[in-house]
C-alpha positions in Angstrom: 152.9 4.6 -181.2 155.7 3.8 -178.8 158.2 6.6 -178.1 161.7 6.0 -179.2 164.1 5.8 -176.2 167.6 6.9 -176.7 170.4 6.9 -174.2 173.3 9.0 -175.3 176.9 8.7 -174.3 176.7 5.1 -173.3 179.8 3.0 -173.6 179.7 -0.8 -173.9 181.8 -2.1 -171.0 181.9 -5.6 -172.4 180.4 -7.0 -169.2 177.9 -9.3 -170.8 179.2 -12.4 -169.1 177.6 -13.7 -166.0 180.0 -13.5 -163.0 179.9 -16.5 -160.7 180.7 -15.3 -157.2 179.3 -18.0 -154.8 180.8 -21.5 -154.9 183.9 -20.3 -156.8 186.5 -20.9 -154.1 184.8 -24.3 -153.2 184.7 -25.7 -156.7 187.6 -24.2 -158.6 191.3 -24.3 -157.9 193.2 -21.3 -159.3 196.9 -20.5 -159.7 198.5 -17.5 -161.3 202.1 -17.7 -162.2 202.2 -21.1 -160.5 201.1 -19.5 -157.2 197.8 -20.7 -155.6 195.2 -18.0 -155.3 191.7 -17.7 -153.8 189.1 -17.2 -156.5 186.5 -14.5 -155.8 184.5 -14.6 -159.0 184.6 -16.1 -162.5 183.1 -15.3 -165.8 183.7 -16.5 -169.4 185.9 -13.5 -169.9 187.9 -13.1 -166.7 188.4 -13.5 -162.9 188.9 -11.7 -159.7 190.9 -13.2 -156.9 192.8 -12.8 -153.6 196.5 -13.6 -153.5 199.5 -13.3 -151.3 201.7 -12.4 -154.2 202.2 -8.7 -155.0 201.4 -8.9 -158.7 201.7 -6.0 -161.1 199.5 -5.3 -164.1 200.6 -7.4 -167.0 200.3 -10.9 -168.6 200.4 -14.0 -166.4 199.8 -17.7 -167.0 196.6 -18.8 -165.2 195.5 -22.4 -164.4 191.9 -23.3 -163.5 191.0 -26.7 -162.4 187.4 -27.9 -161.7 185.2 -31.0 -161.9 182.2 -31.0 -164.3 180.1 -34.0 -165.0 182.5 -36.2 -163.1 185.3 -35.1 -165.4 188.3 -32.9 -164.2 189.1 -30.0 -166.4 192.4 -28.2 -166.3 192.5 -25.0 -168.3 195.7 -23.2 -169.0 194.9 -19.7 -169.8 196.6 -16.3 -170.4 195.5 -13.6 -167.9 195.8 -9.9 -168.6 195.9 -8.6 -165.0 194.5 -5.1 -165.4 192.8 -4.2 -162.1 194.4 -4.2 -158.7 192.3 -3.2 -155.7 193.2 -2.9 -152.1 192.0 -6.4 -151.4 191.7 -8.1 -154.8 193.2 -8.6 -158.2 191.2 -8.9 -161.5 191.9 -9.5 -165.1 190.6 -10.8 -168.4 191.5 -13.9 -170.3 193.4 -13.3 -173.4 193.2 -15.4 -176.6 190.6 -17.7 -175.1 189.9 -20.5 -177.5 186.4 -21.6 -178.3 186.7 -25.0 -176.5 187.9 -23.4 -173.3 185.2 -20.7 -173.5 182.5 -23.4 -173.9 183.9 -25.4 -171.0 183.9 -22.3 -168.8 180.3 -21.5 -169.9 179.1 -25.0 -169.1 180.8 -24.8 -165.7 179.2 -21.5 -164.8 175.8 -22.8 -165.9 176.4 -25.8 -163.7 177.2 -23.5 -160.7 174.1 -21.5 -161.4 172.0 -24.7 -161.3 173.6 -25.6 -158.0 172.9 -22.2 -156.5 169.2 -22.3 -157.7 168.8 -25.7 -156.2 170.3 -24.6 -152.9 168.0 -21.6 -152.8 165.0 -23.8 -153.5 165.9 -26.2 -150.8 166.4 -23.3 -148.3 163.0 -21.9 -149.2 161.4 -25.4 -148.7 163.2 -25.7 -145.3 161.9 -22.3 -144.2 158.4 -23.2 -145.2 158.6 -26.5 -143.3 159.9 -24.7 -140.1 157.0 -22.2 -140.4 154.5 -25.0 -140.7 155.9 -26.8 -137.7 155.8 -23.6 -135.7 152.2 -23.0 -136.7 151.2 -26.5 -135.8 153.0 -26.4 -132.5 151.2 -23.1 -131.7 147.8 -24.6 -132.5 148.5 -27.6 -130.1 149.3 -25.4 -127.2 
């Protein structure tokens, strides 16, 4: 019989969404309160970003623009800015509708595929270089 495992005093932080960190600033244009910002990471529920504006905690209009399947998506979202660090801002999307959430999810999945493909290609390139080095070593 398997023992029952209990972990007391756990609090669900609501961080079930995958956070896309790589590629964000290359594939997504972000503006907060009509000011361009540099995106650091993106999830279905929120974002983190750098910005030149000195923002305070509160509600701000956010605009995300990206291309997916050769179609440009422009999402106008409401951001609850609730974390301000020394070098970043972060917040959660408020009242995100189902369609926008599905589009964000598809985009994040696409980004994951791109990253997996890049990692695979890098591994293949490393293997190729090792083989070339081994072959060059045998010829000497």
